[in-house]
C-alpha positions in Angstrom: 132.7 -92.6 119.0 130.2 -89.0 119.1 132.6 -87.4 121.7 136.0 -88.4 119.7 134.4 -86.9 116.3 132.8 -83.9 117.9 136.4 -83.1 119.2 138.4 -83.6 116.8 136.2 -81.6 113.7 136.7 -78.7 116.5 140.6 -79.1 116.6 140.2 -79.1 113.1 138.3 -76.2 113.3 140.7 -74.5 115.8 143.1 -74.8 113.2 141.2 -73.6 110.5 141.0 -70.5 112.7 144.3 -69.9 113.8 146.3 -70.2 110.2 143.6 -68.1 108.4 144.4 -65.7 111.2 147.9 -65.7 110.1 147.8 -66.4 106.6 148.9 -62.7 105.1 146.2 -60.3 103.1 145.4 -61.4 99.6 147.5 -59.9 96.8 144.7 -57.3 96.2 146.5 -54.8 95.3 143.5 -52.1 96.2 142.7 -54.0 99.7 146.5 -54.4 101.0 147.5 -51.2 100.4 145.0 -48.9 102.0 145.9 -51.5 105.2 150.0 -51.6 104.5 152.0 -48.2 103.8 154.3 -51.0 102.4 157.8 -50.7 104.4 157.2 -48.1 106.1 159.0 -46.6 109.2 156.4 -45.3 111.3 154.3 -43.6 109.2 153.4 -40.2 110.8 149.8 -39.8 110.7 150.3 -36.7 108.5 152.2 -39.5 105.9 149.3 -41.4 106.4 146.5 -38.0 106.0 148.5 -36.6 102.8 148.4 -40.1 101.4 144.9 -40.3 101.9 144.7 -37.4 100.4 146.3 -38.4 97.1 144.2 -41.2 97.4 140.8 -39.0 97.7 141.9 -36.3 95.4 142.5 -39.3 92.5 140.3 -42.4 93.2 138.0 -41.0 90.1 140.8 -41.3 87.2 140.5 -45.2 87.3 137.7 -44.3 85.3 140.7 -42.7 82.0 138.1 -40.2 80.4 137.3 -38.7 84.1 141.7 -38.2 83.7 141.5 -36.9 80.5 137.9 -34.4 80.9 140.3 -33.1 84.0 143.4 -32.0 81.2 145.5 -35.1 82.0 147.2 -36.5 78.5 149.4 -39.5 76.8 152.4 -38.4 77.2 153.5 -41.6 75.5 156.2 -42.4 78.6 156.1 -46.1 79.5 158.6 -47.6 81.8 158.6 -51.2 82.3 158.2 -51.6 85.6 157.0 -48.7 86.2 153.5 -48.2 83.6 151.8 -45.4 81.6 152.5 -42.1 82.2 149.6 -38.8 82.0 151.2 -35.2 82.7 148.6 -33.0 83.7 150.5 -29.3 83.2 148.7 -27.1 85.5 150.4 -29.9 88.6 153.9 -29.9 86.7 155.7 -26.9 89.3 154.9 -27.8 93.0 154.5 -30.5 95.6 150.7 -30.6 96.5 149.5 -34.0 97.4 146.3 -33.8 96.2 147.2 -32.6 92.9 150.5 -35.3 91.5 151.3 -34.5 88.6 151.7 -37.4 86.6 149.3 -40.4 86.9 150.4 -44.3 86.9 148.4 -46.4 85.1 148.9 -50.2 84.2 147.4 -52.4 81.3 145.8 -54.8 82.0 146.5 -58.4 80.0 143.5 -59.7 79.6 141.4 -57.1 78.4 143.5 -54.5 77.8 141.7 -51.5 80.0 144.4 -49.1 81.8 144.4 -49.5 86.1 145.3 -46.5 88.0 149.1 -47.9 90.2 150.8 -45.0 91.1 151.0 -41.4 91.6 153.6 -38.8 90.3 154.9 -35.6 91.6 157.8 -33.9 89.8 158.9 -30.2 91.5 161.3 -27.9 89.8 165.0 -28.3 91.0 165.8 -25.7 93.6 169.6 -27.7 94.8 168.3 -30.6 96.3 165.2 -32.6 96.8 162.1 -30.7 97.8 160.1 -31.3 101.6 157.5 -33.7 100.3 155.5 -36.1 102.2 156.0 -35.9 105.8 158.8 -37.7 107.3 161.8 -39.3 105.7 160.0 -42.4 103.7 159.4 -40.2 100.3 162.5 -40.8 97.2 163.4 -37.8 94.7 165.1 -38.8 92.5 167.0 -36.4 90.1 165.9 -35.9 86.2 168.6 -34.1 84.7 166.3 -34.2 81.2 163.6 -32.3 83.2 166.0 -30.4 85.7 162.4 -31.4 87.9 162.8 -33.4 90.8 160.0 -36.5 90.3 158.6 -39.0 93.6 156.4 -41.6 93.4 153.4 -42.4 95.2 152.4 -46.5 95.0 148.4 -45.3 96.0 146.9 -47.8 93.8 148.9 -51.0 94.1 151.1 -53.0 96.4 154.5 -52.7 95.6 156.6 -55.2 97.6 159.5 -52.7 97.4 157.8 -50.0 98.7 155.5 -47.0 98.9 157.3 -45.2 97.8 160.8 -46.3 95.1 161.0 -45.3 92.2 159.7 -49.1 90.1 157.2 -51.7 91.4 158.5 -55.0 90.2 154.1 -56.6 89.7 153.6 -54.3 86.4 154.9 -55.4 83.6 153.8 -53.2 80.3 153.7 -55.1 77.0 157.9 -54.0 75.9 156.8 -53.4 72.1 155.2 -49.8 75.0 158.4 -49.4 76.2 159.7 -45.9 75.5 161.4 -44.7 77.6 164.6 -45.9 79.8 
């Protein structure tokens, strides 16, 4: 009887260990993104470096006050499935992974605190999309209203649609705050 109990217990433990190894990562938005490049086709080491630079250079902006102190201003652009945008005009006209033109925040629905979710780059229109990040996975979209190419990188909040998708279905903003199509 004791051997039977020990065998069953051992089998149950093995099943839990195996199922834990096969489970999906948690839905922790930050930890997922740091290991999961989000729907990228064979990311290069150069792309990894560029995204790491984007994270490292913006980590201090998890505290919104640091972003404001460094020249980012609220431009009153709030987009559903994107978030609240802050612009630093000194980073507006060139692509540098470590100097995004915009920081994108999502408001915590419980406490109202702003949380950094993405960075956005804006580059003047030269007739074609900029080179941008290494590889072919970044998505640059032309905005004719401001004559710029724009690219989002969801470096701080996992996006099931991909690292460089314009929209993130996981980001919801208050409908009353939406003020941009």
